[in-house]
Structures are given as C-alpha cells and as structure tokens.
N, C-alpha and C positions, 0 to 999 in steps of 0.2 A: 309169218308175213301178214296173215289175216288179222292178227292182233294189232299190228301197227297201222294197217289200212283202216280198220275200224276206229282206232284211236284218233286218227287224223279227222275222220268224219265227226267224231265227238267234239274235238277242239273247234271245228268250224261252226258247229251248232251252238256251242257255248259262246263263241264270239258274237253270233247273231243275237243270242239272248241278252248279252250284256248291253248291246246297242239299243235294245228295246225292252228295258227292265219292267216297264209297266204291263207288258203282255206276257201271260203265262205260256210257256212252250213245253213241249214234251220231246224227249230224245228217244228215238226208236232205232235200235241197233239190229241190223240184219247181217249176221256173220256169214251168210252164204253169198252175199253180194260183194264183188270186188270192183272197186272204182279205179284206182290207179296203182301202178307198181311202185315199190320203194326200193331204191338202190341198196344192194347189200353193203355198200360202203357207208351207209348211214345206220346200219344195224349195230348197236353197241350197248354199252352199259357204263354207268358212273360208279366208281369205287373209291372209297376213302377209309381212313382208319377209324371207323365207327364200329363198336362191338367187335373189335379185333378182326375186321375184314382183311387188313393188311398185316399188321404186326400180330402174329399168332394165328394168321389165316393164310393169306396168299403167299407170303414170304416163306422160304424154306428154313429160316432160322428156328431152331427148336428151343433155345434157351430164352427164358423170359426174365428180364432184369439183367441182361448180359453185361451192362456197364456199371453195375453196382451203384446206381444213382438213387435208388430208393432208400429212405431212412431206415435205421436199424430197428428190428422188431423188439429189442430189449427195452422194456418200459423204464422210464426214469421216475415213475410215480410208485411209491411204496404201496404194496397191497393190490396193485392193478396190473393188468397186461394190456399193452397197446397193440392194436391191429391197424397199423399204418398211422401216419401223422406225427407231428412233433408237438407233444403235449408238454406244457411248461407250467411250473408252479411258482408263485410269488406271494408270500405272506398268506398262505392258505387258500389262495384263489388260483383255480386252474384255467389256463388259456389254451385255445386251439385256434390256429388260423384256418383259412379256407382249404377245402379238400373234397375228395369224392367219397364221402361216407366213412371217414375215419372213426374208429371205435376205441373206447377204453372200457375194459370190463374188469370188475372187482374179482379178487380171488375167492371171496366169501362175503356174505352167507348165501346159501342156496335158498331161494324163497318160493313158496307156493302161495300162501295167503299172508296178507299183511299190508303195510303201507311203505311207500318210498317217496321221498321228497328231495328236491334240490332247488337252489336259487340259480337262475339263468339271467345273464345280461348281454344285450346286444348294443354295440356302439353306433350302429347305423341301420339303414333299411336295405342293405345289400340283399338281393334275392338269395333264398336258401333257408335252411332251418337247422335247429339244434335242439336236443332235449334228451329224454331218458330212453333207454332200451331195457326191457324187463323180461324175466324168465328166459334169460339168454343161455343158449347151449350151442355146441358145435361151431363156435366162433373161429373164423379164419380171416386172413387178409382178403380184401375185396369188399366192395360197398354192401352187397347183400349176402355175403357168405356167413350166415349165422341163422339160428332159430331164435325168435323172440318177438315181443311186441315193441313198437316204436311209438312214443308220444312226444312230438316235437312242436316247437313254437316257430312261427314264420312271421317276422316283423314286416316283411314286404307285402305279403298277402293279408296280414292281420287275421290269422287263423291259428288254431292248433290242429295238428294232423295226427290221426290214429291209423296205424297200419300194422301189418303182420309180415314177418320175414320167415321164410322156410327155404333158405338159399335162393330167395327171390324177393320181390316186393309185391305185397297184396294190400292195396289201398282199401281202408275200411270207411273212413269218414273225415271230412274237413268241417270244423266248427268255427264260425266267426268269433273272434275274441280280440280285445284290445291288447296289443303287444307294444308297450312303450319302449323307446330306446333310451340308453343312457342311465337306466335304473334297474335294480334287481327285481325279478319276477319270480314268485314262488310257484313251482309246478309240483303237484302232489297227485299220486295215484294209489288208490286202494284196490287190492286184489282179493277176491273172494270166490274161489272155485269157478273161475271162468268169467266172473263179472269184474269189469274195470270201472271204477268211479274216478273221474278226472276233475281235479280242482285247479283253477288258476287264480293265484292271489286270494285263496280262501273261499272262492265262489265255485260251486259245482257247475261245470260246463257240459258234462256228458256222463251218463252211466250206460255202459254198453255190455250186453250179455253175449258171450262167445261160447255157446254150449254145443256147437256141432263138432264135426270131425276135424275142424280146423283149429280148435282151441289148443293152447299151449299150457302145460300143467305146472312146471316149475323150472327154475334156473337161476342164473346169477343176475346181478344188477350192473348196468353200465350206462355210458354216455355215447352219443353219436352226433356228428354234424354232417351237413350236406351243403357243399358249395359256398359256405360262408364261415366266418369266425364267430366265436362265442366265448364267454367266461362262465365258470361254474363255482359255486361254493356251497357249503352246508349240505352235503349229500348224507341223508339219513335213511335208515331202514328200521321199521317197527315189525318185529316178528315174534309171535307168541307172547305179546305184551312186553317184549324186551326191546328197548331202544338201542340200536347199534349205529354209532357214528362212523362214517368212512372218510376220514380226513385226507386232504390232498397234501402229501409231503414228498419231497424228493427222496429217492431211494438212497440208502447208505451202502447198498451192496456194490462190490466192484463190477465194472462193466466188462466182464470177461467174455460176454457173448453178444457183442455189438456186431451183428451180421445184417447186411443189406436185406430188406424184408422179403425179396423174392427167393432168397436162399435160406437154408437151415443148417445149423451146426450140430455136430455129434462127435463123440469120441468112443473108441473101443478099448477094452482092456483097462489098464491103469493109466493110460495116457491123459495128460492134462493139457488142454488147449486154451488159447486166448485169441479173441477175435476183435478187431478194431476197425472202425470206419476212419480212414485217413483222408483229411481234407487239404492236403498239400501235394503238389507235384502229381496230380492225377493224370491218367492217360487220356480220358475224355471227361467232360463235365466238371464237377466240383469235388469228386471223391473217388476213392478206390478201396478195395478190401484187403485187409491184412490178416493172414492166418499164421499162428505161431504154435509150434509144438514145444511146450515148456519142459516136461519131463515125463517119465514113466515108460511103459511098454504098450504098444498098440498103434492106433491111428487117430489123427486129428483131421476132421473132414468138414467141408460144407457141401451141400447138395442142392440141385435145382431140378424141379419136376415140371418145368415148362409153364404154360399159360395157367394162371390161377392155381398152380400146384396140383393140377388135375392128373399129372403123370405123363411120361413120354411113351409113345408107341414105338417100341424098338423091335425090329424084325430079325429073326435068326438068320445068320449067314450073310446079312446085308452090311455093306460098308458105310460107315458114317464119318464124314470129314469134319475136323474141328480145328480151331485156332485159339490160342491163348496168348495174351499180352501180359508179361510178368517181369518182375525184377526182384533183386534181393541184395541185402548188404553182405551176405556171406553165402557161398555156393550151397545149394540144397537140391533135393530131389522132390519134384512135385508129380504126383500120380494123378492121371485123369482116368475115369472109369465109367462104365455103364453097369448099372445094378438094378435089381428089382426094387419094389416100392420101399421096403424097410431095410434094405442093405444087407439082408441075410445071404444074398447070392450075388457074387461079382461075375458078370457075364463077359466082361473084357476090361482090361486096364493097360495103360501104357505109362512108362516112366519118362518124365521130361527133366532134363538137367537145366536148372536155373543158375546161372553164374554171373550175370551182368547186373550192375547197379543202375543201368539205363533200361528203359522199356524195350523189350525184344519180342518179336513175333515168333511163335513156335507152332508149327503145324503137327497134327496127329491124325490117326485113323483108328476107329474102334469097330470091331465086328462082333456083335453079341452072339453068344452060343445058344440063345433061347429067345423066343418071342414073348414079349410082355406088353401090356397096354397101359401099365401104370408105373413105368420105370423111372429112374432118376439118373442124372449125370453128377459125377462127384469130382471134387478136387481134394486130394489128400496129402498129408505129410505123414511119413512112417518113422521118422526119427527127429530128434530135436533140431529146430531151425525155424526160420520164418520166411515168408514170401509175400510180396504185394502183387495182387492181381487186378488189372485194369479193365480187361475185356475178355469175354469168352464167346465163342460161337460153336454150334454143332448143327449139322445139316445132313440129310441123306446124300450119298454119293450120286454120280450121274444117273444111276438107276431110278432115283426118286425125284430128280429135278427136270424141269422143262427146258430143253435145248441147252442144257448145262448152265442155265441162269440160276440165280438164287431165288427160284420160284418153285413152288410145289408142282410136280408133274400132274398129280391127280386133279388138283383144282384147275390148272391151265387147260388140261385136256377136256374137262367137263365144260368149261367155257367154250371151247372149240365146238363141242358137240351141240351146244345150244345155238351155234351160228353167230356168236359174237365176234365181230372183226375189230372193234375199237373199244378200248377202255379209257375213259376219262378219269384221270387220277386227281381227285379233288385235294385241296390244301396245298402243301409245299413239299419239296424234296431237296435234300442237300447231298451232293456227291463229295466224297472225301477220298484222297489218295490212298488212305489206309483201309 
C-alpha cells in the first residue's frame, strides 16, 4: 500500500511540474508518511501476452504450437537449414517476408577467419532490419536462440547494426549509413581472430575488436531478418584464400520431414516415417499435421517440449490431462506419451483409437513414473498407417490448476499473495465452443 500511496504523490507533483515547465522542481519521497488510503479494489495489475506472460506462462497449457500453425522446419533451400520463416528462391534470389528473427543457416563451411559477403535489397523503408549472422552455433527456433554475431542493415533508421547473440541480444553499436531502397547493397565482413571489419558497398564503416570473454571464435554463416522482408543474393565466403559460393537453390530432397516448427520428428528401429503440413480441411487456422508410418519396425513420432523447446516439467505420480483432435482415412492407433528429453525413457503412454474421417475430440490422462524438468510429449504410430492431428493440449490435473480453471495454480496463488485483486487483460480474447 505504501508504494501506491507514494506513487500517487509522485503523479501529483509531476502534474504540477508540467503546468509550470519553466520552473525546476524536485520530488521528495517520504516512504514513512501516509497521506490517503487506497481501496483494495483498486489494487491490481495489467497482464498481456508479452514475453509469454499468458501463453506459456499464466495458462496451464503445456504444449507450445498446439495447433500446428507454425511453418515446417524442413528447409526448402539446398545446403541451408531454416529456423522459422518461409524462405523462397526465384532465379537465384532468396526472399523472406516479415517475421520475428527468422534465420537461415548454411550447413558449411565452419568459419573462424576469412570474409563473408552478400547482396541485400529492401523494397521499402518498413521498420526492421536484415543481414548476416556469422560464427553461428547452437542455432534453434526463436529470435535469439543461437550464438553468433549479427550485422544487419536498417533502411528505416539508415544505420547498420552490430550485435552479439548468446541465446540473447547484446547490442554493440549502431553506425549511420545510407541504406537505399529498391537497389542491391553489398554487405561484407572480414573476420580476424575477434576483429570484425564491416564494409557497406565497398566502404569500410566500422572495425570492431571483440577480444574479451564475450568474443565468439568460429561457426557457420547465415542470414537473419527482424520484423521486415528482404531479398538476398551472391552469398560468398572466403576461407584460407579459397572462395566458396553458397548459391540459393530449391532443395531437390523429398519433403519427408515437413513438421510444424514447434514439434520435432524422430523414428526408432527400421521404421520409415513421412510428415506433411496439410493446408486443407484443417481443424483450426490454415493447416494441420500429418504423420505417416510407411514401413519397417519401430515407431514414427513427433514430440513437443513446450515453450521454446525448453522441456516440460513433469512430476512423478501427478496426473496430466490431455486432449487430441485427430482424424484418419483408415483406422489406426495413435499413442500419446510422456518421455524424458531424448526419448530413452517412456514415463507413461496411452493408446488412442482413431477411426473417424471427421475431426474427433479424444481425451486422455498421463501419469509419469518419474520427475523430469526437461521432458517431452509425444505422438506416435507403432505400425503402418497415417493420422491427421489438428490440435493437442496437455495440462496438470486439478492438483496443478487454480480453481479447476485452465490457469496455473502456482502463478495464480503467487498473485494472490501479492494482494492483487484485479487483472486487466490487455489485447483481445476469443471464446470458442471447442
């Protein structure tokens, strides 16, 4: 209460200051002095789905990407792996639309010292940036989920930006630079044992020495965008006096592993699986996930490790309630399970009989026989057949939910202990019968 009373005094003094801006005023805060009481009905907080306060936080849903609406992780660019985003190639030119830090990383070479260059083009001055990421390692889905340097061009701010990622964002420097739209701009970086020399259209704009404990030593080459679209061409690497061109070409490999990017595919034994994003007759949104056991012995599986694939905290002996919406052209058995991180231990699993060609809701319960903090949820086929999955949910039973609502008990009770009586839910919310 003292905080809110003191805050009210501060607001009043600021209002006075604004009405008399020519006069310099000082604000003195006395936390021991109480002026007026504040009703407990006015004590609350604002919450919205920023940094996963709601989705992946307040909500009890443990599956992240439950509706399979994220694009497939399988890259359509030969010699590269995509970490989110729909990267497209036409006549050797790579295009990416707006997104939140989509990455495309080359399979090789691994570079310590040398030169990397690429041509970048922007069609307008939409806020955001795009450019190179260098000495990349530990790349995963997620805007900042990788280690590496970023050198990007920003046509809206007319700068190039140098930063470092170590599963985070570490801003190093912004340098003013003319970034023209509608024409190709050459971006080149020379790497020499922690020194980065950055040229834009043949002119050196910055030489930066990164020789402390933050420096990154070697890794792959890639591209990244942030909140805007861009085009790329002529990606080249000079390593040990050898020029390596990395052309942008559509992959010729079959798309057997097209899995929505919050999920991951795997097989055991001699089983052969096929995975497809189906963009017709989806349960929600625009697409659903198809899983097919082609032949062999073993299992065909996709798994989900929750928010940013950090792993699910599963407690021994506790019941977890789940729902699957699925359909099939031919009856099959779909197994749902709780496993440890690498799938070497199945802590519980249940068989679901899928027999309808229409979307059907199927409920299940899982009770892990061991506690893990980095577990995963699995959908498996153990014999030839195929299934379409449109939605999955997994949440703690009543023991882990607040008032039997789809809300985490631990978070809700913590808010109660803080004395919060009102939550303002920013943004919008849609209720659906399903």
